[in-house]
C-alpha positions as CSV (number, residue, x, y, z in Angstrom):
1,M,15.6,48.7,64.4
2,I,18.3,48.5,61.7
3,K,17.4,46.7,58.5
4,F,19.4,43.9,57.0
5,S,20.3,45.9,53.8
6,D,21.5,48.9,55.9
7,A,23.6,46.6,58.2
8,R,25.1,44.9,55.1
9,L,26.1,48.2,53.6
10,A,27.5,49.5,56.9
11,F,29.6,46.3,57.4
12,A,30.9,46.5,53.8
13,Q,31.8,50.1,54.3
14,A,33.5,49.3,57.6
15,I,35.7,46.6,56.0
16,Y,36.4,48.8,53.1
17,D,37.6,51.6,55.5
18,L,39.7,49.1,57.5
19,L,41.3,47.7,54.4
20,S,42.1,51.2,53.1
21,K,43.9,52.1,56.3
22,S,45.8,48.8,56.8
23,D,49.2,48.0,55.5
24,E,49.1,44.2,56.1
25,Q,45.8,43.1,57.7
26,E,43.2,41.8,55.3
27,W,40.8,39.8,57.5
28,F,38.9,41.3,60.4
29,S,36.8,39.9,63.3
30,V,33.1,40.6,63.8
31,S,33.8,42.8,66.7
32,Q,36.3,44.9,64.7
33,I,33.8,45.3,61.9
34,S,30.9,46.2,64.2
35,E,33.0,48.7,66.1
36,R,34.1,50.4,62.8
37,A,30.6,50.4,61.5
38,G,29.3,52.1,64.7
39,L,26.3,49.9,64.9
40,E,24.9,48.8,68.3
41,V,24.0,45.2,67.3
42,G,24.9,41.9,68.8
43,G,27.5,39.5,67.5
44,A,24.9,37.0,66.4
45,F,23.0,39.5,64.3
46,A,26.3,40.8,62.7
47,G,27.4,37.2,62.0
48,R,24.2,36.3,60.3
49,V,24.3,39.5,58.1
50,L,27.9,38.6,57.1
51,T,27.1,34.9,56.5
52,L,23.9,35.5,54.5
53,S,25.6,38.2,52.4
54,Q,28.4,35.8,51.7
55,E,26.1,33.0,50.6
56,E,23.7,35.0,48.5
57,D,25.8,37.8,47.0
58,E,29.4,37.0,47.6
59,I,29.8,40.4,49.2
60,F,32.0,39.1,52.0
61,Q,34.5,36.3,52.3
62,S,35.5,34.4,55.5
63,T,38.3,32.3,56.9
64,R,38.9,30.7,60.3
65,D,41.9,31.0,62.5
66,E,42.1,29.1,65.8
67,G,38.3,28.7,65.8
68,E,37.5,32.3,65.3
69,E,35.9,33.6,62.0
70,F,37.4,36.5,60.2
71,W,36.0,38.5,57.3
72,T,37.0,40.6,54.3
73,L,35.4,42.0,51.2
74,G,34.8,40.0,48.0
75,K,34.6,41.7,44.6
76,E,30.8,42.3,45.0
77,G,31.5,44.0,48.3
78,F,33.9,46.5,46.7
79,E,31.4,47.2,44.0
80,L,28.6,47.7,46.5
81,V,30.6,50.3,48.6
82,E,31.9,52.2,45.5
83,A,28.4,52.3,43.9
84,H,27.0,53.7,47.2
85,Q,29.8,56.3,47.3
86,Q,29.1,57.4,43.8
87,S,25.4,57.8,44.5
88,L,26.2,60.0,47.6
89,E,28.5,62.1,45.5
90,A,25.8,62.5,42.8
91,A,23.3,63.6,45.4
92,A,25.7,66.0,46.9
93,E,26.3,67.7,43.6
94,A,22.6,68.0,43.1
95,A,21.9,69.8,46.4
96,P,23.2,73.1,47.7
97,A,26.1,72.3,50.1
98,S,24.6,74.3,53.0
99,D,21.3,72.3,52.8
100,R,23.0,68.9,52.8
101,V,22.1,66.6,55.7
102,V,25.2,64.5,56.6
103,R,26.0,61.7,59.0
104,F,29.2,60.0,59.8
105,N,30.7,57.2,62.0
106,H,31.3,58.8,65.4
107,N,33.6,55.9,66.2
108,A,36.0,56.7,63.4
109,P,39.4,57.8,64.7
110,D,39.3,61.3,63.1
111,A,35.8,61.9,64.4
112,Q,36.7,60.8,67.9
113,Q,39.8,63.0,67.8
114,I,37.7,66.1,66.9
115,A,35.3,65.3,69.8
116,E,38.2,65.1,72.2
117,Q,39.7,68.3,70.9
118,L,36.4,70.1,71.3
119,A,36.2,69.1,74.9
120,E,39.8,70.2,75.5
121,V,39.2,73.6,73.9
122,R,36.0,74.1,75.9
123,E,37.9,73.4,79.1
124,S,40.7,75.8,78.0
125,V,38.0,78.5,77.6
126,R,36.5,77.6,81.0
127,G,39.9,78.1,82.6
128,A,41.0,81.1,80.7
129,N,41.8,84.2,82.7
130,G,44.0,87.3,82.7
131,P,43.8,91.0,81.9
132,D,43.2,90.3,78.1
133,I,40.2,88.0,78.7
134,D,36.7,89.5,78.7
135,E,34.6,87.5,81.2
136,Q,31.3,88.1,79.3
137,E,32.9,87.0,76.0
138,R,34.5,84.0,77.7
139,G,31.1,82.9,79.0
140,R,29.5,83.3,75.6
141,V,32.2,81.3,73.9
142,F,32.0,78.6,76.5
143,E,28.3,78.1,76.0
144,A,28.8,78.1,72.2
145,L,31.3,75.3,72.5
146,T,29.0,73.3,74.7
147,I,26.4,73.5,72.0
148,A,29.1,72.7,69.4
149,E,29.8,69.4,71.3
150,E,26.1,68.5,71.2
151,I,25.9,69.1,67.5
152,W,29.0,67.0,66.8
153,K,27.4,64.1,68.8
154,S,24.2,64.3,66.7
155,S,23.3,61.4,64.4
156,N,22.9,63.9,61.5
157,F,22.9,67.6,60.8
158,K,23.1,70.1,58.0
159,L,26.5,71.3,56.9
160,I,25.4,74.9,57.6
161,Q,24.8,73.8,61.2
162,L,28.3,72.4,61.4
163,K,29.7,75.7,60.1
164,V,27.7,78.0,62.3
165,G,27.3,75.9,65.3
166,V,30.7,74.2,65.5
167,L,33.3,75.8,63.3
168,L,32.5,79.4,64.2
169,A,32.4,78.5,67.9
170,V,35.9,77.1,67.6
171,E,37.1,80.1,65.6
172,D,35.7,82.4,68.4
173,A,37.5,80.2,70.9
174,A,40.8,80.6,69.0
175,A,40.3,84.4,69.0
176,L,39.6,84.4,72.7
177,L,42.6,82.2,73.5
178,A,44.9,84.1,71.0
179,K,47.0,85.6,73.8
180,T,47.2,82.5,75.9
181,A,49.2,79.2,75.8
182,K,46.1,77.3,74.6
183,N,45.7,79.2,71.3
184,V,47.5,76.6,69.1
185,A,45.0,73.8,70.0
186,A,42.0,75.9,69.0
187,A,43.6,76.9,65.7
188,L,44.5,73.3,64.9
189,L,41.0,72.2,65.6
190,V,39.6,74.7,63.1
191,D,41.9,73.1,60.5
192,A,40.9,69.6,61.6
193,I,37.2,70.3,61.2
194,K,37.6,71.8,57.7
195,S,39.8,68.9,56.7
196,F,37.2,66.3,58.0
197,V,34.4,67.9,56.1
198,K,36.4,68.1,52.9
199,T,37.5,64.5,53.2
200,H,34.2,62.9,54.2
201,F,31.7,65.2,52.4
202,H,33.8,66.8,49.6
203,T,32.8,70.3,50.7
204,D,34.8,73.4,51.5
205,L,33.2,75.0,54.6
206,D,34.7,78.3,53.7
207,A,32.6,78.3,50.5
208,I,29.2,77.9,52.2
């Protein structure tokens, strides 16, 4: 069961992310916020968290439009998110990168795109054939990509698991598909995973 304080932080982070990617929209519905936060909670629970946080701490602000309530961050909300980000960065600097346990919002667009690309590359390996394809190696890479998909779906994992279990599997797929028409997708996925880790966890996978 999710705690009130965790939900409050997750919703504040979700609105912060939505605002940072929006050119014009400043107010968001409960469903938009919950989806971005990646929390499986009902609208009533989400609404109470937002309302109580607005009343007590002024973390959120609300407005109504045609009977529906919309929310954004107040000054306290920005400070809450940025303080949390600073604490995460401080903890990251204190621990070896390979031992760090990380988690992320699987509903975020860049995370979903990588999940989709993993599935596409795995299917490309499944269907790969020709004189340059070693069947035993194809089977090994296919199994490695199946495991990589499961790791990516996990709620949390160590960065070393991400490198060994996901990145190296995709790099092996890129090598296997090098002489096929599907090689570009695998190579782009390698870059996407490295970029995702550097953006979200401030870590260079090549350095661990």
